[in-house]
N, CA and C of each residue as an Amber inpcrd file, in Angstrom:
protein
   369
   0.8470000  -1.1750000   0.0000000   0.0000000   0.0000000   0.0000000
   0.8930000   1.2390000   0.0000000   0.4350000   2.2680000  -0.6580000
   1.1910000   3.5140000  -0.7630000   1.3780000   4.1530000   0.6120000
   2.5420000   4.7610000   0.7880000   2.8150000   5.4680000   2.0400000
   1.9270000   6.6980000   2.1910000   1.2680000   7.1300000   1.0990000
   0.4240000   8.3220000   1.1320000  -1.0080000   8.0040000   1.5440000
  -1.3570000   6.7330000   1.5870000  -2.7310000   6.3360000   1.9280000
  -2.9250000   6.3050000   3.4430000  -4.1460000   6.5100000   3.8490000
  -4.5680000   6.3670000   5.2470000  -3.7990000   7.2490000   6.2160000
  -3.4490000   8.4220000   5.7750000  -2.8200000   9.3950000   6.6640000
  -3.8830000  10.0350000   7.5470000  -3.4460000  10.7150000   8.5730000
  -4.3570000  11.4020000   9.4710000  -4.9830000  12.6220000   8.8040000
  -5.9820000  13.1730000   9.4720000  -6.7080000  14.3120000   8.9080000
  -5.7920000  15.4910000   8.6200000  -4.8850000  15.8020000   9.5440000
  -4.0100000  16.9640000   9.3570000  -3.1450000  16.7970000   8.1050000
  -2.6250000  15.6120000   7.8670000  -1.8030000  15.3730000   6.6720000
  -2.6500000  15.4850000   5.4120000  -3.8440000  14.9050000   5.4330000
  -4.7100000  14.9770000   4.2510000  -5.1280000  16.4130000   3.9630000
  -5.3920000  17.1760000   5.0110000  -5.7380000  18.5790000   4.8270000
  -4.5550000  19.3430000   4.2380000  -3.3640000  19.0610000   4.7190000
  -2.1620000  19.7100000   4.1960000  -1.9860000  19.3870000   2.7110000
  -2.1980000  18.1370000   2.3140000  -2.0770000  17.7600000   0.9070000
  -3.1090000  18.5090000   0.0590000  -4.3180000  18.5870000   0.5650000
  -5.3790000  19.2780000  -0.1800000  -5.0520000  20.7600000  -0.3440000
  -4.5730000  21.3930000   0.7090000  -4.2050000  22.8070000   0.6330000
  -3.0130000  23.0280000  -0.2930000  -2.0630000  22.0910000  -0.2990000
  -0.9400000  22.1860000  -1.2340000  -1.4390000  22.0670000  -2.6760000
  -2.3830000  21.1580000  -2.9070000  -2.9450000  21.0090000  -4.2480000
  -3.6780000  22.2610000  -4.6840000  -4.4430000  22.8380000  -3.7730000
  -5.1630000  24.0690000  -4.1000000  -4.1820000  25.1950000  -4.4090000
  -3.1460000  25.3270000  -3.5880000  -2.1480000  26.3890000  -3.8010000
  -1.4300000  26.1820000  -5.1310000  -1.0990000  24.9490000  -5.4470000
  -0.4330000  24.6760000  -6.7190000  -1.3420000  25.0430000  -7.8930000
  -2.5910000  24.5980000  -7.8420000  -3.5250000  24.9040000  -8.9310000
  -3.7350000  26.4080000  -9.0460000  -3.8380000  27.0810000  -7.9250000
  -4.0340000  28.5300000  -7.9300000  -2.8410000  29.2380000  -8.5750000
  -1.6550000  28.7290000  -8.3450000  -0.4720000  29.3680000  -8.9260000
  -0.3270000  29.0670000 -10.4170000  -0.9380000  27.9960000 -10.8970000
  -0.7520000  27.5710000 -12.2820000  -1.9320000  27.8530000 -13.2020000
  -3.1190000  27.9930000 -12.6550000  -4.3390000  28.0440000 -13.4760000
  -4.9990000  29.4150000 -13.4260000  -4.9450000  30.1130000 -14.5580000
  -5.5730000  31.4280000 -14.6670000  -7.0800000  31.3400000 -14.4160000
  -7.7230000  30.3120000 -14.9610000  -9.1760000  30.1630000 -14.7950000
  -9.5560000  30.0230000 -13.3300000  -8.7780000  29.2690000 -12.5830000
  -9.0730000  29.0930000 -11.1580000  -8.9280000  30.4110000 -10.4140000
  -7.9160000  31.1930000 -10.7570000  -7.7600000  32.5070000 -10.1100000
  -8.9590000  33.4000000 -10.4110000  -9.4230000  33.4030000 -11.6500000
 -10.5930000  34.2170000 -12.0100000 -11.8290000  33.7340000 -11.2620000
 -11.9860000  32.4210000 -11.1510000 -13.1540000  31.8870000 -10.4490000
 -13.0840000  32.1570000  -8.9530000 -11.8830000  32.1760000  -8.3970000
 -11.7390000  32.5350000  -6.9810000 -12.1030000  34.0030000  -6.7530000
 -11.7380000  34.8650000  -7.6850000 -12.1440000  36.2740000  -7.5730000
 -13.6630000  36.4090000  -7.6460000 -14.2760000  35.6540000  -8.5400000
 -15.7400000  35.6710000  -8.6280000 -16.3600000  35.1700000  -7.3230000
 -15.7710000  34.1340000  -6.7340000 -16.2460000  33.6040000  -5.4620000
 -16.1470000  34.6640000  -4.3640000 -15.0350000  35.3920000  -4.3370000
 -14.9030000  36.4740000  -3.3590000 -15.9640000  37.5450000  -3.5900000
 -16.2790000  37.8220000  -4.8620000 -17.3500000  38.7680000  -5.1700000
 -18.6850000  38.2870000  -4.6370000 -18.9450000  37.0000000  -4.7780000
 -20.1890000  36.4320000  -4.2390000 -20.2210000  36.6120000  -2.7210000
 -19.1010000  36.3550000  -2.0580000 -19.0530000  36.5280000  -0.6050000
 -19.3180000  37.9720000  -0.2000000 -18.7660000  38.9140000  -0.9430000
 -18.9840000  40.3350000  -0.6430000 -20.4590000  40.6860000  -0.8150000
 -21.0530000  40.2430000  -1.9190000 -22.4810000  40.5190000  -2.1620000
 -23.3330000  39.9220000  -1.0480000 -23.0430000  38.6910000  -0.6660000
 -23.8080000  38.0570000   0.4110000 -23.6470000  38.8230000   1.7250000
 -22.4250000  39.2420000   2.0240000 -22.1840000  39.9650000   3.2740000
 -22.8980000  41.3170000   3.2790000 -22.9290000  41.9770000   2.1250000
 -23.5700000  43.2950000   2.0510000 -25.0940000  43.2000000   2.0520000
 -25.6360000  42.2440000   1.3110000 -27.0990000  42.1600000   1.1680000
 -27.7730000  41.3310000   2.2480000 -27.0200000  40.4680000   2.9000000
 -27.5300000  39.6480000   4.0000000 -28.8430000  38.9300000   3.6640000
 -28.8290000  38.1240000   2.6080000 -30.0500000  37.3850000   2.2830000
 -30.2680000  36.2620000   3.2980000 -31.3650000  35.5550000   3.1460000
 -31.6640000  34.4440000   4.0350000 -30.6610000  33.3030000   3.8880000
 -30.6980000  32.4040000   4.8460000 -29.7460000  31.2910000   4.8820000
 -29.8340000  30.4160000   3.6370000 -31.0210000  30.2660000   3.0790000
 -31.1640000  29.4410000   1.8810000 -30.3820000  30.0230000   0.7100000
 -30.4130000  31.3440000   0.5420000 -29.6490000  31.9690000  -0.5390000
 -28.1530000  31.8320000  -0.2970000 -27.7320000  31.9580000   0.9550000
 -26.3200000  31.7240000   1.2750000 -25.9290000  30.3170000   0.8470000
 -26.7360000  29.3560000   1.2490000 -26.4270000  27.9590000   0.9380000
 -26.3920000  27.7190000  -0.5680000 -27.3790000  28.2110000  -1.2840000
 -27.4350000  27.9910000  -2.7330000 -26.2540000  28.6350000  -3.4550000
 -25.9740000  29.8790000  -3.1220000 -24.8860000  30.5820000  -3.8040000
 -23.5160000  30.0120000  -3.4520000 -23.3150000  29.6430000  -2.1980000
 -22.0370000  29.0580000  -1.8070000 -21.8630000  27.6570000  -2.3910000
 -22.9380000  26.8920000  -2.4360000 -22.8690000  25.5550000  -3.0370000
 -22.5700000  25.6470000  -4.5280000 -23.2480000  26.5450000  -5.2170000
 -23.0010000  26.7110000  -6.6530000 -21.5730000  27.1920000  -6.9020000
 -21.1110000  28.1370000  -6.1160000 -19.7560000  28.6690000  -6.2880000
 -18.6960000  27.6190000  -5.9900000 -18.8830000  26.8770000  -4.9170000
 -17.9000000  25.8440000  -4.5810000 -17.9260000  24.7180000  -5.6100000
 -19.0780000  24.4730000  -6.2180000 -19.1480000  23.4750000  -7.2870000
 -18.3120000  23.8740000  -8.4860000 -18.3190000  25.1480000  -8.8200000
 -17.4850000  25.6440000  -9.9220000 -16.0100000  25.4590000  -9.5860000
 -15.6170000  25.8280000  -8.3760000 -14.2130000  25.6850000  -7.9820000
 -13.7900000  24.2170000  -7.9720000 -14.6440000  23.3540000  -7.4610000
 -14.3280000  21.9250000  -7.4420000 -14.1980000  21.3770000  -8.8520000
 -15.1070000  21.7740000  -9.7340000 -15.0350000  21.3060000 -11.1210000
 -13.7500000  21.7840000 -11.7880000 -13.3590000  23.0050000 -11.5280000
 -12.1290000  23.5300000 -12.1250000 -10.9020000  22.8040000 -11.5860000
 -10.8920000  22.4940000 -10.3060000  -9.7720000  21.7480000  -9.7390000
  -9.6820000  20.3480000 -10.3390000 -10.8190000  19.6820000 -10.4990000
 -10.8200000  18.3530000 -11.1250000 -10.3750000  18.4410000 -12.5810000
 -10.8360000  19.4610000 -13.2870000 -10.4140000  19.6630000 -14.6660000
  -8.9000000  19.8510000 -14.7400000  -8.3550000  20.6570000 -13.8510000
  -6.9120000  20.8910000 -13.8280000  -6.1540000  19.5960000 -13.5420000
  -6.6530000  18.8000000 -12.6070000  -5.9950000  17.5370000 -12.2760000
  -6.0270000  16.5820000 -13.4650000  -7.1630000  16.4960000 -14.1270000
  -7.2800000  15.6200000 -15.2940000  -6.3300000  16.0690000 -16.3950000
  -6.2810000  17.3640000 -16.6560000  -5.3890000  17.8680000 -17.7000000
  -3.9240000  17.5820000 -17.3790000  -3.5230000  17.8220000 -16.1340000
  -2.1290000  17.5640000 -15.7440000  -1.7870000  16.0850000 -15.8730000
  -2.6800000  15.2320000 -15.3960000  -2.4390000  13.8000000 -15.4690000
  -2.3570000  13.3380000 -16.9170000  -3.2710000  13.8020000 -17.7400000
  -3.2710000  13.4160000 -19.1570000  -1.9960000  13.8840000 -19.8390000
  -1.5660000  15.0950000 -19.5550000  -0.3370000  15.6120000 -20.1670000
   0.8930000  14.8350000 -19.7010000   0.8980000  14.4360000 -18.4380000
   2.0450000  13.6910000 -17.9170000   2.1040000  12.2790000 -18.5010000
   0.9430000  11.6550000 -18.6420000   0.9180000  10.2810000 -19.1360000
   1.0320000  10.1880000 -20.6570000   0.5630000  11.2270000 -21.3400000
   0.5560000  11.1830000 -22.8010000   0.8470000  12.5860000 -23.3330000
   2.1330000  12.9910000 -23.3380000   2.4630000  14.3620000 -23.7330000
   2.2250000  14.6710000 -25.2110000   2.1920000  13.6660000 -26.0520000
   1.9600000  13.9030000 -27.4860000   0.4760000  14.1780000 -27.7340000
   0.1980000  14.8740000 -28.8410000  -1.1940000  15.1110000 -29.2180000
  -1.9010000  13.7850000 -29.4600000  -3.1190000  13.6980000 -28.9660000
  -3.9000000  12.4790000 -29.1160000  -5.3740000  12.8420000 -29.1580000
  -6.1110000  12.3410000 -30.1370000  -7.5520000  12.6190000 -30.1710000
  -8.2700000  12.1130000 -28.9180000  -7.8520000  10.9930000 -28.3750000
  -8.5070000  10.4500000 -27.1770000  -8.2570000  11.3440000 -25.9680000
  -7.0110000  11.8010000 -25.8110000  -6.6890000  12.6950000 -24.6920000
  -7.4140000  14.0250000 -24.8650000  -7.4800000  14.5300000 -26.0870000
  -8.1960000  15.7760000 -26.3580000  -9.6620000  15.6300000 -25.9560000
 -10.2690000  14.4910000 -26.2740000 -11.6740000  14.2660000 -25.9140000
 -11.8570000  14.2470000 -24.3950000 -10.9220000  13.6290000 -23.6860000
 -10.9940000  13.5980000 -22.2220000 -10.9120000  15.0170000 -21.6580000
  -9.9610000  15.7950000 -22.1590000  -9.8110000  17.1680000 -21.6880000
 -11.0360000  18.0040000 -22.0300000 -11.5850000  17.8080000 -23.2120000
 -12.7790000  18.5590000 -23.6020000 -13.9710000  18.2080000 -22.7200000
 -14.1110000  16.9400000 -22.3730000 -15.2000000  16.5320000 -21.4810000
 -15.0410000  17.1480000 -20.0920000 -13.8080000  17.1860000 -19.5940000
 -13.5570000  17.8060000 -18.2890000 -13.8760000  19.3000000 -18.3390000
 -13.4890000  19.9530000 -19.4390000 -13.8000000  21.3810000 -19.5950000
 -15.3080000  21.5950000 -19.6830000 -16.0140000  20.6720000 -20.3350000
 -17.4710000  20.7770000 -20.4140000 -18.1020000  20.6710000 -19.0280000
 -17.5030000  19.8560000 -18.1640000 -17.9890000  19.7680000 -16.7810000
 -17.8830000  21.0990000 -16.0680000 -16.7800000  21.7990000 -16.2650000
 -16.6080000  23.1330000 -15.6810000 -17.6600000  24.0840000 -16.2460000
 -17.8520000  24.0260000 -17.5530000 -18.8420000  24.9020000 -18.1940000
 -20.2290000  24.6740000 -17.6050000 -20.6220000  23.4310000 -17.4250000
 -21.9400000  23.1450000 -16.8420000 -22.0480000  23.6670000 -15.4100000
 -20.9730000  23.5190000 -14.6410000 -20.9860000  24.0410000 -13.2700000
 -21.1280000  25.5600000 -13.2680000 -20.4190000  26.2190000 -14.1750000
 -20.5090000  27.6870000 -14.2760000 -21.9150000  28.1090000 -14.6800000
 -22.4890000  27.4280000 -15.6790000 -23.8500000  27.7820000 -16.1150000
 -24.8660000  27.5710000 -14.9910000 -24.6860000  26.5030000 -14.2260000
 -25.5660000  26.2770000 -13.0780000 -25.4290000  27.3720000 -12.0370000
 -24.1920000  27.7860000 -11.7680000 -23.9580000  28.8590000 -10.7980000
 -24.5530000  30.1750000 -11.2960000 -24.4240000  30.4340000 -12.5810000
 -25.0270000  31.6530000 -13.1440000 -26.5490000  31.6100000 -13.0340000
 -27.1280000  30.4380000 -13.1990000 -28.5830000  30.3040000 -13.0510000
 -29.0100000  30.6040000 -11.6140000 -28.2480000  30.1240000 -10.6600000
 -28.5510000  30.4280000  -9.2550000 -28.4060000  31.9320000  -9.0180000
 -27.3580000  32.5260000  -9.5720000 -27.1730000  33.9730000  -9.4390000
 -28.3170000  34.7510000 -10.0720000 -28.8000000  34.2950000 -11.2360000
 -29.9330000  34.9590000 -11.8900000 -31.1980000  34.8350000 -11.0440000
 -31.3980000  33.6750000 -10.4460000 -32.5670000  33.5030000  -9.5720000
 -32.4650000  34.4180000  -8.3560000 -31.2640000  34.5660000  -7.8260000
 -31.0610000  35.4730000  -6.6880000 -31.3480000  36.9120000  -7.0890000
 -30.8780000  37.3180000  -8.2570000 -31.1260000  38.6620000  -8.7490000
 -32.6290000  38.8870000  -8.9440000 -33.3120000  37.9010000  -9.5250000
 -34.7650000  38.0170000  -9.7150000 -35.4530000  38.1430000  -8.3560000
 -34.9920000  37.3990000  -7.3680000 -35.5520000  37.4820000  -6.0190000
 -35.3640000  38.8910000  -5.4380000 -34.1520000  39.4330000  -5.6410000
 -33.8820000  40.7810000  -5.1240000 -34.7550000  41.8460000  -5.7890000
 -35.0240000  41.6340000  -7.0620000 -35.8250000  42.6060000  -7.8230000
 -37.3250000  42.3880000  -7.6310000 -37.6580000  41.3830000  -6.8420000
 -39.0690000  41.1490000  -6.5230000 -39.8480000  40.4600000  -7.6170000
 -39.1640000  39.6970000  -8.4500000 -39.8750000  38.9490000  -9.5070000
 -40.7790000  37.9120000  -8.8510000 -41.9660000  37.7130000  -9.4130000
 -42.8620000  36.7040000  -8.8350000 -42.2780000  35.3090000  -8.9890000
 -42.5450000  34.4730000  -8.0240000 -42.0260000  33.1120000  -8.0410000
 -42.7870000  32.2130000  -8.9780000
């Protein structure tokens, strides 16, 4: 069994934070999405909506960040295992990017619903 398996919580948390820091330093898209996430936090703090809106917006935002991190991991792994151009690897990367796109569109839909709620649109 790998020496990296079954570590304690503190070690696993450290690995996760190292992965996040690495992705943040390497991925422009992740940095942009983190800025958008901070914007969502500012809007929530200023407008103080109900707990359900906090939950929906934070869940949608964290889903985008998680999808981008998984996309980055898939791309790095694919590039390391198969550095040459390959239609199969391209398809894998495109599917991972499509996952990010769907997460972003879902988050935008939640944001649009929040905006409609703020503007008093009928339910």
